[in-house]
N, C-alpha and C positions, 0 to 999 in steps of 0.2 A: 480414543477420539481426535490423536494426532499421527499423522505421517506424512515423512517428508521425503520429498521430490524431486531427488537429483537429475534424474532421467528428465524431468520435466523444463528443468532451467536448462539442461542442453539443448533439448530438443528447441525452447523461445529463443535461446540465442542464436542457434545455427539459423533456423530458418530465419533471423532480422538481420544476420550477416551479412545476408547475401545480397539485402536491401540498403547495407551499410547504416543501417539504424539501431543496431542493438547494442546494448547498456553489456561493458565488458564484464568480464568474471573479477571480483575486486582477489581472485590470490592469484592471478595471473600481475599485477599491479602494475601492468604497462605502462600506466600513464604520471608515472612519478618522476621519472627520469626529464620529461617535457616539461611538468611544471603543471597542476593545479590548483582550485582555490582551496583555501586552507579550510573553509568549513567542510568543504565533502570531502577532505581528508582526515577529516575527524571523523566526521557521519560511517565513513568508507572503517573505522576501526571498530565499531560498533557499539561506542560510546552512549551516543545520539543523533537527533537528527541534522540534518541544517540545519534549520530553524532555529535545533535549540544550541548550536554552534557556534552560531553566530549570536546570540544572547550571552553563552557566554564569554565571548571574545569583547560585548560590549562589557560585560563586568570585569574585567581585565584579569580573568582567570587563566588567562593564555597567552601563552610563552615561545618567539621561535627565535634560536639564534642567541639566548638571552634579552631577548628585547619586548616587554610586553607588547602584544598587538590594541590597539587603540578603533580599527575597524578591522573588519572581515576583506575588502579589498585587498588582499594579498596572495600570493601565489607560491606554493611550494613545490620542495622540488626530496629525493630521495636523500641527497643531501643535506638536508636542514634538520637540524635539531627543536621537537616543537615539544612543548613539555604543559600540562595542565594540571592545572594546582597545583607546582613544583614535582608532577609524577609525568616520566616521558610517555609520550602515549603510543598506546601500542602498533603491531603491524597492524595490516589490514587483513579481516577477518574474508574466509571463504566464504560466497554464493550461498546462502543456502534459501529453500524455499521449502513451505508445510502447507499441507492442509487440515484445514478444523473446518468440525463440523460443528456449529453454533447451534450452540438449544436455544429456546424460545426464553425470556424472559434476561437477558443478559443486555448491556449495554456495547456497542461496539465503538469503546471511545477508551482513552488512557485512565481518565479520570471523571469520572462525572459528578456534576457540582450542584444534585440535588444526592449524592450518595446511596446512589443504585449501584447493584453489582456489575462489573462489565466484564468484557467476557479475558480480559490480565488477570483476575481474579482467578480464575478456574485453572489456567495453563501451571503447570508442573514449575518447581523452585527452579530446577538445575536447564530449564528452557533460554536461551541467551535471548540478549535485548531485538524483537523482532516488533514489525509495525507491520499494518494490515493491507490492504491490496484492496479498495474502496471499503464497503462497508453493508453490512444488513440492517436494521430495522430492531428494535428492543424486542419485538413480538414474530421477530422471523426469523426461522432457523435454515440450514442448509450451510453451503460447502462455504468461505473462505479461507483465501488465503494469506498466509503470512509469509515475510520474508526479514532476513535483517538486512538488506540493501534498500534504501532510497528508492536511488536511480531504480533500477529492477520495477519496484513496487508503482514510482510515475510510468514506465514505460507500459504497464501492464493495464494501470489503469486508464490510458489514452484511446479513443473511439479508435484512433487511427489505425491500433494494435488490428483488430479486425476479429477478438473474444468473441463469439455470440455467449451472454448471458441471459440462463432458462429460470425463469419462474415462476412457481406455481402459486393461486394468487386464489384468493375468497372475497365475491363482492357481494353488493346488496341490492337487491332488486332483480333486474333481467336485460342480460348482455344481447344489444342489439346490434344489427348491421352496421348502422350509421355510427356506433361506437368505436366498431373496429375497423371501420376505415379512418376516423378520425384519428385513434391510435398512431394507424398507419403514417397517415400523412405528416405526426408529429404536433404536436401543439405544444404552449407556453403554459406553464404554473407558475402564479407567485413571481414573475418577472422572469425567468429560467424559462428559454427555448430546449427542447428535448426531441434528440432525434425519432427516427421510425421505430415503432416498434410493432413485431408481428404478433397479433394475439389473437386466439382459437378457445371455442369451448372446450371442453369436459364432458362430454355425455356421460362420461359414469360414474361424474360429480355432482349433476344439477338433482338439485335438493326438492321437497312437493314448494316447500313456501317460496320458490323463482328465483332463489340465489344460487349463483351460479360458482365453477371456480375453475 
């Protein structure tokens, strides 16, 4: 179910470095001498996300050089001593990317408010803290990327990254040319404007009932 792809990370970062937009490998730790936001530094340690780090700061759990932080608006360097709940902050983890085949029936979230099983319930206990790159619906199965690097996750989720995402779906009814044209043009659903979607019927999956995949 799991496969780690270090080469995929290297390829992504190398290609984007040429354009000046690549997230740096956390293992290089090149930004700490120049300074970085405290929430980002905590997230790079693998303990939590940036948002969680900001909540920890607001709760008074974070100290920098023995001073309890009251705001995330703080820049730290490698010379600063950071404590979380009285314990020294661990060093930054090396960026890792995992390929995960999500089965149908699991929710793509850390904790479901309705008590349904999530993808995190299926992960092996020795897996490091990871976040998802995008998400798949509960009844959808297929490739889902996981990483311990929030910056990389955000980068891969951006449409400007140029990654083509392919889905095989089943519809109820008959797929017509006007529907395909509408998807290609882009459409607004529940106030959200979606970009162009290239759709084509799969002749091998056409059912007698008129439904198509």
